[in-house]
C-alpha positions as CSV (number, residue, x, y, z in Angstrom):
1,X,3.6,-7.3,9.3
2,X,6.0,-7.4,6.0
3,X,4.8,-4.4,4.2
4,X,4.9,-2.3,7.4
5,X,8.2,-2.9,8.1
6,X,9.4,-2.1,4.8
7,X,7.6,0.7,5.0
8,X,9.5,1.8,7.8
9,X,12.6,0.6,6.8
10,X,12.2,3.1,4.0
11,X,11.9,6.1,6.5
12,X,8.1,5.9,7.3
13,X,6.3,6.0,10.1
14,X,3.2,3.5,10.0
15,X,-0.3,3.3,11.7
16,X,-2.7,0.2,11.5
17,X,-5.9,1.7,10.8
18,X,-8.7,0.0,13.0
19,X,-11.3,-2.4,11.0
20,X,-14.6,-1.0,10.8
21,X,-17.6,-1.4,8.7
22,X,-18.4,2.0,9.5
23,X,-16.3,3.4,6.8
24,X,-16.1,2.4,3.1
25,X,-13.2,0.5,1.9
26,X,-10.3,-0.7,3.4
27,X,-6.6,-0.1,3.6
28,X,-4.2,-2.5,5.8
29,X,-1.5,0.1,6.6
30,X,-1.0,3.7,6.3
31,X,2.5,5.0,5.8
32,X,3.4,8.6,6.7
33,X,6.7,9.8,4.4
34,X,7.8,13.2,6.1
35,X,9.9,15.0,3.2
36,X,10.9,17.3,5.6
37,X,10.6,20.6,2.9
38,X,8.8,22.6,5.5
39,X,5.4,22.6,4.0
40,X,2.0,20.8,4.4
41,X,2.4,19.1,1.1
42,X,5.8,17.9,2.4
43,X,4.1,14.7,4.4
44,X,2.4,12.2,1.9
45,X,0.2,9.5,3.8
46,X,0.6,6.4,1.7
47,X,-2.4,4.0,2.3
48,X,-1.3,0.1,1.6
49,X,-3.8,-2.4,0.7
50,X,-1.8,-5.9,0.6
51,X,-2.9,-9.2,-0.8
52,X,-2.1,-12.7,-0.5
53,X,-2.8,-14.5,-3.8
54,X,-1.5,-16.5,-6.8
55,X,-1.8,-16.5,-10.2
56,X,-3.6,-12.9,-10.0
57,X,-5.4,-10.4,-8.1
58,X,-8.4,-9.3,-9.2
59,X,-10.0,-6.1,-8.5
60,X,-11.7,-6.5,-5.1
61,X,-8.3,-5.2,-3.2
62,X,-8.2,-2.4,-5.8
63,X,-12.0,-1.1,-5.2
64,X,-11.2,-1.5,-0.8
65,X,-8.3,1.2,-1.4
66,X,-10.0,3.7,-3.7
67,X,-13.3,3.9,-1.6
68,X,-11.4,4.2,1.7
69,X,-9.3,7.0,0.2
70,X,-12.5,8.1,-0.9
71,X,-13.5,8.8,2.5
72,X,-10.4,9.5,4.4
73,X,-8.7,12.3,2.1
74,X,-5.8,12.6,4.3
75,X,-4.4,9.4,2.5
76,X,-2.7,11.1,-0.6
77,X,-1.4,7.9,-2.5
78,X,-2.7,4.4,-2.6
79,X,-0.7,1.6,-3.3
80,X,-2.0,-2.6,-3.5
81,X,0.6,-4.9,-2.8
82,X,0.4,-8.3,-4.2
83,X,2.3,-11.5,-3.9
84,X,0.4,-12.8,-7.2
85,X,2.8,-11.8,-10.5
86,X,-0.2,-9.8,-11.9
87,X,-3.3,-7.8,-11.8
88,X,-6.2,-8.8,-13.8
89,X,-7.1,-6.8,-16.6
90,X,-10.1,-4.9,-14.8
91,X,-7.6,-4.6,-11.5
92,X,-5.0,-2.8,-13.5
93,X,-7.5,-0.6,-15.5
94,X,-8.5,0.4,-12.0
95,X,-5.6,1.1,-10.4
96,X,-4.1,3.1,-13.5
97,X,-7.3,5.3,-13.9
98,X,-6.9,6.3,-10.2
99,X,-3.6,6.7,-9.7
100,X,-2.6,3.3,-7.5
101,X,0.7,2.2,-7.7
102,X,1.0,-1.3,-7.9
103,X,3.9,-3.6,-6.5
104,X,3.5,-7.1,-7.6
105,X,5.3,-10.1,-6.6
106,X,8.7,-8.9,-8.6
107,X,8.6,-5.5,-7.2
108,X,7.9,-6.9,-3.8
109,X,10.8,-9.2,-3.6
110,X,13.3,-6.5,-4.8
111,X,11.9,-3.8,-2.4
112,X,12.5,-6.6,0.2
113,X,16.3,-6.7,-1.2
114,X,16.9,-3.4,-1.5
115,X,15.2,-2.9,2.3
116,X,17.9,-5.8,3.4
117,X,16.8,-9.3,4.2
118,X,17.4,-8.9,7.8
119,X,14.2,-6.8,8.1
120,X,12.3,-10.1,7.7
121,X,13.8,-11.5,11.3
122,X,12.8,-8.8,13.1
123,X,10.3,-9.0,16.0
């Protein structure tokens, strides 16, 4: 819920994909950012995979996101969001190699603060 609220606060519309075993991988939230440039490339779809971890986040979430992006070509960027302060080495390498944006604990807190703490109380 939090990541969806954060994406909306930054101007996106959001979708929650139906969880299915028919498609490879997983994505929790799809945020659609319309940059209003007037062409097809001005719409950016970001797939967010969210993990609530302590310590480190392993490569499983990154793999889920990559797999879903391979079957759903409409997702133009991927982002893994984790409450952990770090990703393990394999997860970091996979994210870098595949252009996945990483939002760890510190960046998540900064995103919340930039968006305004009042969004935490939204219903």
